[in-house]
Every structure is written in C-alpha cells, then in structure tokens.
C-alpha positions, 0 to 999 in steps of 0.5 A: 208324376209329382205331388204338385202335378197331381194336386193341380188336377181338378176333382170331379163332383164325386171326388169332391164329395169324397174329400168333404166326407173325409175332412173330419178324419184328416182333422182327427189325425192332425189333432192326434199327431199334434197331441202326441208330439206337441209340435204345434209349430207345424200345425199349419203344415200338417193340415196342408199335408193332410188336405193334399193327401186327401186330394191325391187319395180322391184322384187315385181312389177306385171304388171297384176295389171294395175298400171304403174311401175313409180307409183308403184315405186314412193310410195316405193321410197318416203317411203324409203327416208322418213324412211332414213331421219327420222332415220338420223334426230333422231340421229342428233337431239340427237347430237345437244342436246349434243351440247346444254348441252355442251354450257350451261357448257362452261365458258367464262373466257375472259376479254374484257378489259384486253385480246388482240384480239388474246386472245379473238379470241382463247377463242371464238374458244375454246368455239366453239370447245367444243360445236362441240366436244360434238355433235360429241361425241353424234353422235358417241356414238349413232352410236356405240350403235345402233344395227342391220342393222341401227347400221351397216349403222350408223357405216359405215356412220360415220366411219371417225368420229368414228376413229377421236374420238377414236384417240382424246380419246387416247390422254387423261388421263384415267379418262377423257376418262372414263368420256366421254365414260360413258357419251356419249357411255354408256349414263349414267346420271350425277348421275350414272356417279358420282356413277361410279366415286365415287363422287357427281353428281356436281363433276361428272359434273365438271369432265365432263366439264374438260374432254370435254375441253381436248377432244375438244382440242385433236379433233382439233389437230387431225383435224389439223394433218389430214389436214397436212397429219399426220397419226394417231396413233393406235386407242384406241378403245371405247369399254371396255374403262369403265372397272373398 
C-alpha cells in the first residue's frame, strides 16, 4: 500500500488524539532538522512529511506492544524527515553544479581602467545573473524529469520557478531555447548537444554560453516585471521544445 493510500484512510478518534499528542514532538524534530541543516527553503515540505508520518504511525500503532506512541512515532517522523531532506538535497546539489559550470563559462569583459563604476557594477550583476540562472534551469530540469510521486512533489514545490523559466524561455530565439532545453531538461552532454545542432562540441559550448546569457537577462526581466505587478504572457512550455 502506498503512502498516499494510507494517508487517505480516516483516523479513529483515539488515533486522532495520538496524533494531536505527538504534534509538538514533530515540530521539535522539524526545528532540529532546520537548525542543523539551515535548509529553510524546505521547511513546508518537512512539516508536511512529519504530519504524514504521524498519520501513518497512528494507523499502524498497536498499544498492545507496550511501546509508547511518542517513541513509536519519533522513529517514523525522523525517518520521513531524513528522506525528504535527502531527496531535496540531491536536487539542490545538482543545481549548484550547474551553477559552477556556468561560473566557469562566464567571461568578465569589464575593464577596470576604462569602465565607469556603473558599467563595472552592471557587468558584475550580469555575471551573477548567469550563474543563478543556470542553477534555476538545472533545478527546474530535474523537477521536470523526475517521475512518480517525487516528480509530482517537485513540480508542485517549484511551480513558480517552472512558470518563470517557461516565460523567460518564450522570449528567446528558437535556437537559444532549444540549446537550453537540450542541456538542462534533456540533460544532453555537450558532445550530444553538438550532434543535435550539427556542430562541434566547442561550438555547442559557445552557443550554450550565449543562450545562457540571453536567458539570464530574460529571467531577470521576468523578475522585475513580476515585482511590478506584470502579468506574464502565455507559457511557451518546456516539453516538446527540442523537436526537429
């Protein structure tokens, strides 16, 4: 029986009382995990996992075994939180790696002797945008590739990021959009990407860097428009963007 099937089963009044008794324990565990890992971006996911674990613990608890419910539930909540954080960390680590790759490709074209302070600041901002955009693309790509319950959870968690990425991609030329989808959604190697584009691996990397620069600027514009109450245009969609 899946977790989803079990959590849909209603609890008896006695089981509900057990869960209510153990909620402070679950909150304490969540706080401990957040303090230890500083992963506050998954706070809601951790609390949801803890409550689901309490629900399942109440369904499976047998007082005849002589184990107090808080002890029985503690182990299950701890395990659920560990699993949630492990899955989330896997995707964030991979996204950071995309950011590191982008950092290596970013070129500093500023001239400290000739550029004004404003020009230098704009160059630094642009470089930072490219690295951040690569991490966002990597995270969204992995959320879209994930399957089953994990995929549904990731897509729900990062729905706003997915919508922002799709809107930013819709503003790019077709080839730039295709390069980014091949690289980050389909997870093609540079060699395979070059073969798909009909060019060398080196040229594919160059096109990827240019597409990354364009996407970073588009994503920044999306953020600024959103902050100003702008309503984004129809989403371009990430599926099927690499046909041809």
